[in-house]
C-alpha positions in Angstrom: 20.5 6.7 12.1 17.5 5.6 10.6 19.6 2.9 7.9 21.2 1.6 11.0 18.1 0.6 12.8 16.7 -1.2 9.6 20.0 -2.7 9.1 19.9 -3.7 12.9 16.6 -5.0 12.0 17.5 -7.1 9.1 20.3 -8.7 10.7 19.0 -9.8 14.2 15.4 -10.7 12.1 13.8 -9.0 15.5 11.3 -6.3 15.1 10.9 -4.4 18.2 7.5 -2.3 18.9 7.1 1.4 18.3 7.8 2.0 21.9 10.9 0.0 21.8 12.2 2.1 18.8 11.2 5.5 20.2 12.9 4.6 23.4 15.9 3.7 21.5 15.9 7.0 19.6 15.6 8.7 22.9 18.7 6.8 24.2 20.9 8.6 21.0 19.3 12.1 22.7 20.9 15.3 20.6 22.8 13.1 18.4 20.0 11.8 16.7 18.1 15.0 16.1 21.5 16.7 14.6 22.0 13.9 12.1 18.1 13.3 11.4 18.3 16.0 8.5 21.2 14.9 6.9 20.4 10.9 7.2 16.9 11.4 5.7 18.3 13.3 2.8 20.9 10.8 1.9 18.5 8.0 2.4 16.0 9.7 0.4 17.9 8.8 -2.8 17.3 5.1 -2.4 14.3 5.0 0.2 10.7 6.8 -0.4 10.2 9.7 1.8 6.8 8.5 3.2 8.8 5.5 4.4 11.4 8.0 6.0 9.0 10.4 7.3 7.1 7.8 9.1 10.0 6.3 10.9 11.0 10.2 11.9 7.6 10.2 13.7 7.9 6.9 14.9 11.2 7.8 16.5 10.8 11.4 17.7 7.1 11.9 17.9 4.9 13.9 15.7 5.8 17.3 16.8 9.7 17.2 16.5 9.5 14.5 13.7 7.4 16.7 11.6 9.8 19.7 11.3 12.9 16.8 10.7 11.1 15.1 8.2 10.5 18.5 6.2 14.2 19.6 6.4 15.2 16.3 5.3 12.5 16.3 2.3 13.9 20.1 1.4 17.5 19.1 1.4 17.2 16.0 -0.5 14.9 17.8 -3.3 17.4 20.6 -3.2 20.3 17.8 -3.5 18.6 15.7 -6.2 17.7 18.8 -8.4 21.2 20.2 -8.0 22.5 16.3 -9.1 20.9 16.3 -12.5 21.5 20.2 -12.8 25.1 19.5 -12.7 25.0 17.0 -15.1 22.9 18.8 -17.6 25.5 21.6 -17.1 24.8 24.7 -19.8 22.0 22.1 -21.3 19.9 22.9 -18.5 16.6 23.7 -20.0 17.1 22.1 -23.5 17.4 18.2 -22.7 13.8 17.6 -22.2 11.1 17.0 -25.2 9.4 19.7 -27.0 6.0 19.2 -25.3 7.5 19.3 -21.9 10.1 22.4 -23.0 6.8 24.4 -23.4 6.4 25.3 -19.7 10.1 26.5 -19.4 8.0 29.8 -19.8 5.9 28.6 -16.7 8.8 27.5 -14.7 10.7 30.7 -14.9 7.6 33.1 -14.1 5.7 30.7 -11.4 8.4 27.8 -10.6 7.2 27.8 -7.0 3.5 27.2 -8.0 4.3 24.6 -10.6 6.4 22.5 -7.6 3.3 23.1 -5.0 0.9 21.6 -7.3 3.3 18.5 -8.2 3.4 18.0 -4.5 -0.4 17.9 -4.4 -1.2 15.7 -7.0 -1.7 12.1 -5.4 0.6 9.1 -6.6 3.3 11.5 -8.2 6.5 10.4 -6.8 8.5 13.6 -5.8 11.9 11.9 -6.5 11.5 11.9 -10.6 10.1 15.6 -10.1 13.0 16.6 -8.4 15.9 15.1 -10.9 13.5 16.7 -13.8 13.7 20.1 -12.3 17.2 19.9 -12.5 17.1 19.6 -16.3 15.1 22.8 -16.5 15.6 26.4 -15.8 13.6 26.3 -12.4 15.4 28.2 -9.4 16.5 26.5 -6.4 14.5 29.0 -4.3 11.1 28.3 -6.1 11.8 24.1 -5.7 12.2 24.9 -1.9 9.4 27.3 -1.6 7.0 25.3 -3.8 8.0 22.0 -1.4 7.6 23.5 1.9 4.1 25.0 1.0 2.8 21.9 -1.1 4.5 19.1 0.5 4.2 20.3 4.2 0.6 18.5 4.8 1.7 15.3 3.4 4.7 15.4 5.2 2.8 16.2 8.7 0.1 13.3 7.7 2.7 10.4 6.9 4.9 11.7 9.9 2.0 11.6 12.2 0.9 8.2 11.2 4.5 7.1 12.2 4.4 8.7 15.3 0.9 7.1 16.0 1.7 3.7 14.8 1.3 2.5 18.5 -2.3 3.8 18.7 -3.8 4.3 15.2 -6.9 5.4 17.4 -5.3 8.5 18.4 -6.9 11.8 17.4 -3.4 13.0 15.3 -3.8 9.3 13.3 -7.3 10.5 12.6 -6.2 14.1 11.5 -3.4 12.4 9.4 -5.7 10.2 7.4 -8.3 13.0 7.0 -5.6 15.3 5.8 -4.5 12.8 3.3 -8.0 12.6 1.8 -8.3 16.3 1.6 -5.0 16.5 -0.1 -5.9 13.7 -2.5 -8.9 15.5 -3.4 -7.3 18.7 -3.7 -4.7 16.9 -6.2 -7.4 15.7 -8.3 -8.6 18.5 -8.6 -5.3 20.2 -9.5 -5.1 17.5 -12.6 -8.4 18.1 -13.5 -8.0 21.6 -14.1 -4.7 21.3 -15.7 -5.8 18.7 -18.0 -9.2 21.0 -18.8 -6.8 24.5 -19.0 -4.7 25.3 -22.2 -1.6 27.4 -21.3 -1.1 29.4 -24.7 1.0 31.7 -22.8 3.3 29.3 -21.0 5.5 28.5 -24.4 8.5 29.5 -24.7 9.3 33.1 -26.0 5.8 34.0 -24.7 5.2 37.3 -23.2 
């Protein structure tokens, strides 16, 4: 659905306002909601999720768009991980460089925490993380849980910005910007902690 709208814009060279786009989404009714998550997940293979989350907020509003965006991101993350896991086959966990393989033990014990931290770190694209996760022994449930917990604040923020595109002075837009700042600072703290803290117990074979 989102892809159809983008294609229509490209073909007609017309750029309707936020209210017009939301009206078009309303015209599709229940059908739009039903295809939103699978369409989001499919498009996320080629389009960055913040763009799709903003489009979801623009089409459905913040309240409905946020869970739809979160659902699409979860499906996309698991699907991208499954693709690389399938390609890795029985070699999963042994294809990465030795320095990265040293975290296999940590992924096995606290995979959800590792994914959660990756979602919080600023400027770290989620797509490559999803694909790399498939090359490890990370469990799918840990990918889902870590994405849900660590990604929810950013997902809400981008969806809220899309939902407030016609009025960036709205309270939810200000909350979204503030939340992005807070999550960004938290991510920087995570990076600083990881760089300054050795993980001797995370090497393969460690107790």
